[in-house]
C-alpha positions as CSV (number, residue, x, y, z in Angstrom):
1,X,4.3,45.7,-57.5
2,X,4.8,43.3,-54.9
3,X,5.1,39.6,-55.6
4,X,2.0,37.3,-55.4
5,X,4.1,34.8,-53.1
6,X,5.1,38.0,-50.8
7,X,0.8,39.0,-50.6
8,X,-0.2,35.6,-49.8
9,X,2.8,35.2,-47.0
10,X,1.5,38.4,-45.5
11,X,-2.0,37.6,-45.6
12,X,-1.1,34.3,-44.2
13,X,0.5,36.0,-41.5
14,X,-2.2,38.3,-40.9
15,X,-5.0,35.3,-40.8
16,X,-3.0,33.5,-38.2
17,X,-2.6,36.9,-35.9
18,X,-6.1,37.7,-35.9
19,X,-7.2,34.2,-35.1
20,X,-4.7,34.0,-32.3
21,X,-5.9,37.2,-30.6
22,X,-9.8,36.2,-29.9
23,X,-10.4,36.2,-26.2
24,X,-11.5,32.8,-25.0
25,X,-14.5,32.8,-22.7
26,X,-13.5,32.4,-19.3
27,X,-15.8,30.7,-16.6
28,X,-15.4,31.8,-12.9
29,X,-16.6,29.4,-10.2
30,X,-19.6,30.9,-8.2
31,X,-18.5,31.3,-4.3
32,X,-19.8,29.2,-2.0
33,X,-22.7,31.1,0.1
34,X,-20.8,32.0,3.4
35,X,-22.7,30.6,6.4
36,X,-24.6,34.0,8.3
37,X,-22.5,35.8,11.1
38,X,-22.2,33.8,14.5
39,X,-23.3,30.1,13.1
40,X,-21.0,27.0,13.1
41,X,-21.2,24.8,10.3
42,X,-21.3,21.4,12.3
43,X,-20.3,18.4,10.5
44,X,-22.2,15.2,10.9
45,X,-19.7,13.3,13.6
46,X,-19.0,9.9,13.1
47,X,-18.5,7.8,16.0
48,X,-15.5,6.5,16.6
49,X,-15.0,2.3,16.1
50,X,-13.6,0.1,19.1
51,X,-10.2,-1.2,18.1
52,X,-8.1,-3.8,18.9
53,X,-4.9,-5.0,17.8
54,X,-3.7,-8.9,18.1
55,X,-2.5,-11.4,16.1
56,X,-4.7,-14.8,15.4
57,X,-5.5,-17.8,13.6
58,X,-8.4,-19.1,11.0
59,X,-10.1,-22.0,13.0
60,X,-10.8,-23.0,8.9
61,X,-8.1,-23.7,6.8
62,X,-10.1,-22.8,3.7
63,X,-10.8,-19.5,5.7
64,X,-7.3,-19.0,6.0
65,X,-7.0,-18.7,1.6
66,X,-9.2,-16.6,1.2
67,X,-8.8,-13.9,3.9
68,X,-5.0,-14.2,4.3
69,X,-4.2,-10.9,2.5
70,X,-6.6,-9.0,5.1
71,X,-5.6,-6.9,7.6
72,X,-8.8,-5.3,9.2
73,X,-11.6,-7.9,10.4
74,X,-14.8,-6.4,11.7
75,X,-15.8,-8.7,15.0
76,X,-19.2,-9.4,16.2
77,X,-18.7,-11.9,19.2
78,X,-15.8,-13.7,20.9
79,X,-16.0,-16.8,23.4
80,X,-14.1,-18.7,25.1
81,X,-15.2,-22.0,24.1
82,X,-15.3,-22.8,20.5
83,X,-18.4,-24.6,20.3
84,X,-20.1,-21.2,21.2
85,X,-18.6,-19.3,18.9
86,X,-20.2,-22.4,16.2
87,X,-23.1,-21.6,17.8
88,X,-23.2,-17.7,16.8
89,X,-22.1,-18.4,13.6
90,X,-24.9,-20.9,12.6
91,X,-27.5,-18.0,14.2
92,X,-25.7,-15.3,11.7
93,X,-25.5,-17.7,8.9
94,X,-29.2,-17.8,9.3
95,X,-29.4,-14.0,9.3
96,X,-27.6,-14.2,6.1
97,X,-24.1,-13.1,7.7
98,X,-21.2,-15.4,6.4
99,X,-18.9,-15.5,9.2
100,X,-14.9,-16.6,9.9
101,X,-13.7,-18.1,13.1
102,X,-10.6,-16.7,14.0
103,X,-8.2,-17.7,17.4
104,X,-6.8,-14.9,19.3
105,X,-3.2,-14.8,21.0
106,X,-5.0,-14.9,24.0
107,X,-7.0,-17.9,22.9
108,X,-10.4,-16.2,22.3
109,X,-12.6,-17.9,19.5
110,X,-13.5,-14.3,17.4
111,X,-16.1,-14.2,15.0
112,X,-15.6,-12.1,12.4
113,X,-18.4,-11.0,10.0
114,X,-15.8,-9.4,7.3
115,X,-12.5,-9.2,6.3
116,X,-10.4,-5.7,4.6
117,X,-7.6,-4.8,3.2
118,X,-8.3,-1.2,3.8
119,X,-9.0,0.3,7.1
120,X,-11.3,3.5,6.3
121,X,-13.6,0.9,4.3
122,X,-13.4,-1.7,7.4
123,X,-14.2,1.2,9.9
124,X,-17.3,2.5,7.7
125,X,-18.7,-0.7,7.6
126,X,-18.5,-1.6,11.4
127,X,-20.1,2.2,11.4
128,X,-23.0,0.5,9.3
129,X,-23.5,-2.8,11.2
130,X,-23.3,-0.3,14.5
131,X,-26.3,2.0,12.6
132,X,-28.0,-0.7,11.1
133,X,-28.3,-3.7,13.1
134,X,-28.9,-2.6,16.8
135,X,-28.5,-6.1,18.1
136,X,-24.6,-5.7,17.2
137,X,-23.8,-2.1,18.5
138,X,-21.0,-4.0,20.2
139,X,-19.2,-4.7,16.9
140,X,-15.6,-3.8,16.6
141,X,-12.5,-3.8,14.2
142,X,-9.8,-6.3,15.0
143,X,-6.4,-5.5,13.1
144,X,-4.1,-8.4,12.1
145,X,-0.4,-7.8,13.8
146,X,1.9,-10.2,12.3
């Protein structure tokens, strides 16, 4: 007659073998429904964002501290005369925009309403402004050249 430990061991091996062989339910994702033949799926076109790359300095040292790490700046206006840039900043401020004045390497005073470290975020924001603020259809992206 077999030893009780041997029977217990066989029972344990049988239990493990049976439990490990259960079929697992497999989930198969549904395939996307193909477009009918002869049709073309059109992705919404994202308008290109006008850009310019240049060196610049900040008019305000406080603005430099805040925006120094950023490389992409949304520009709403460019002025030869600082006084005109300041008047535009006041107009934007009355509309709820926070502005910074940058002086480009060519001497233009650029009025920026946002700065970013990520180019795609900056481009998206420019498109948002151009779409939602018709008076700023000419907004563009300034890329800082170091």
